[in-house]
C-alpha angles and dihedrals in degrees: 000000000000130000140201089230136006122196102206136196101004134128108249117217125194130169089273110030152012124225142153114253146129121246120219117203126197129171092353096306137094105263103172145011116196145143090256129006129198134232126342138173088240130025122197113199108219098169110149091011138103118244113205141161110279113263120265110214101202101173117052137122113226128166087351130139118224118233090270093049103262111145121221116248093238124073123190092277100052094033094053093043089054090047091054092054087055094055098264126139099177136033133195108197126171130271101208120209114215125205111291095015123122127224097253091043091054095048092046090054093053092044087059090052097046107035113096091005108070114082092201134041119283145182134180143242108212114230111212116203101151109044100181120165088260092052093048089051090050096049094091088065088064090054090050089055091053098259100129102163134058138181135226133186130226091192141035111081095240095044110032123112126206121238094263092054090046091053092051091053092046090051092052090047091051092050092053102036095250130143123237118211120200138198097215116202128124105250095199093055091049092049092047093051095041095051093051094045092050092045088055092053094254099140106137121114092257090070091065088082098058090040088067103047120198087241089064090062095041093052095045094047090052091048094046092051090048092051091049092048091052092060095031093239131150117250138192118203104206128209098004107196106174136065089230093055091047091049090054090053090048092050092050092049092049087054089056096251117150091244121139133188137208133191132185140221095255091065093051100040108029134051139200088264087075088066089062096064118132123281114340094338091101089063088072089067100050111119135140125273086034130236113277133195139290093264089056090051090056093049093049091050088055091051090049090052092046095052099251089129116061094191139022112212136174101227083213104199106166117201115157122236092247142072092295092060136359094013098043090122094044135265092291095055116134121248089258092059096052118099113255119235145053136220124259113133093120095044103045094092101034089052092049093045095046098046098025107039101021089036091058095241099112137015124247087251091056088048091056091047093050096041101043125343099059092049090049091051096042095047099042103258102110128137092016091059137013100048145070100238135131109271095023121121109271092246098150137161123200112205131197101213093195101047112115123200134167115235116247130171092234091061095057093079091210129118093260131112097213145025120213088220096058114157098011113140111225129186119209121045138178111251102176130028128184126197112198088338095308117116111241094167120026123181088340095309120117111237108156117146112244111271094001093148124100132200113259115217105209133213128231123279115273108226097178110154095013127108132116119205110288118247104261092226091068096040112096089210089062105031102057094269101303112153105219101160124047 
């Protein structure tokens, strides 16, 4: 038996085990796993290295306008190139609906931005900001196109939905087997705090942290879970930044509810003290939810170890530290005028490997689950992606667990002019990445063919084994026969 490529001599790591084996690749898929494989057109020597599924970055903002029309610095070319350098072989950015746009119109727009540009495979989460009756009726067309997850906001004036709108979207998602993602912060609390801070002359970037109190996340997470439980719909709470929010996710999961949680590097590696850097430097660290404190970092690490968080994502939101991004409103802009978000698509996995695996906090198997397999399962791509199994796409990352590098903005290969993790020494880096069997990074050198990436149509979420007791008010057996959910 011959192969296009054999990866030889490495230690394979999946979400459940580690073992020594060769991988044989043919026609872009994994064709064989064995102790020793024969001839191949290409041989990749992985001796002394870890061979893992390529990372799946399932929360990133690429070629996307903010609600006020500001475009991210990265397009699908630069964003995907940066992702490759961080050990990723697939990305799932957002396709953001703007007021007045339909579902097909939104997806067509993002197709035009991604096709021929992304060097690795991609899909979308659909952001819904204008859930009119026509849009709700059109949502099933997104599912038919393989977009089986969408996101809503409980804050941001131009994006937020009220509870009734949220419930309508959750009901449609439930009916079609889709997953709803939510940015959960209480908009009223944020507005209340922001107005009083600004009125008192507290405008510097550091005041972004108190303007988004931890209680705003806790309340919104509780409300979002309650709304999802009422209509018996699955829910993903993205970028959880507080112990209280994480505990609510954990409680819901223990009850059997199809509730999932995500956290991000910024909440494990940065603190609110970074917002208090001199001049406009603090603007680089403004994101929402905001950075918290060291005690919160410790608590979120424990939740990551305990399995509260299904996925670990970058929330890559690249706005340059200049007049095109963070400083659009000038160097004296208030914290509320500074673009929210920071880059991180290339550092998500090196940070987690260095401080998680090499730091003794998580196992390599947990790393694979958090970086790839869980996202593939949650977002309908397993077993095609996210695993090392015969028949799966040969999306593979070879890691040198002992390689140490110091983080520098120039090495991120994105369109940004800074990284919030500048100067940090990390041990454990991806050195070779394959996308459907094609090298896109080889011995640290980028080599992806132009436009290699393809759109990934995703399946529905598998909720086997999940299901909390249904609210009696929507159960015909308990509400005198009324059929509330279809």
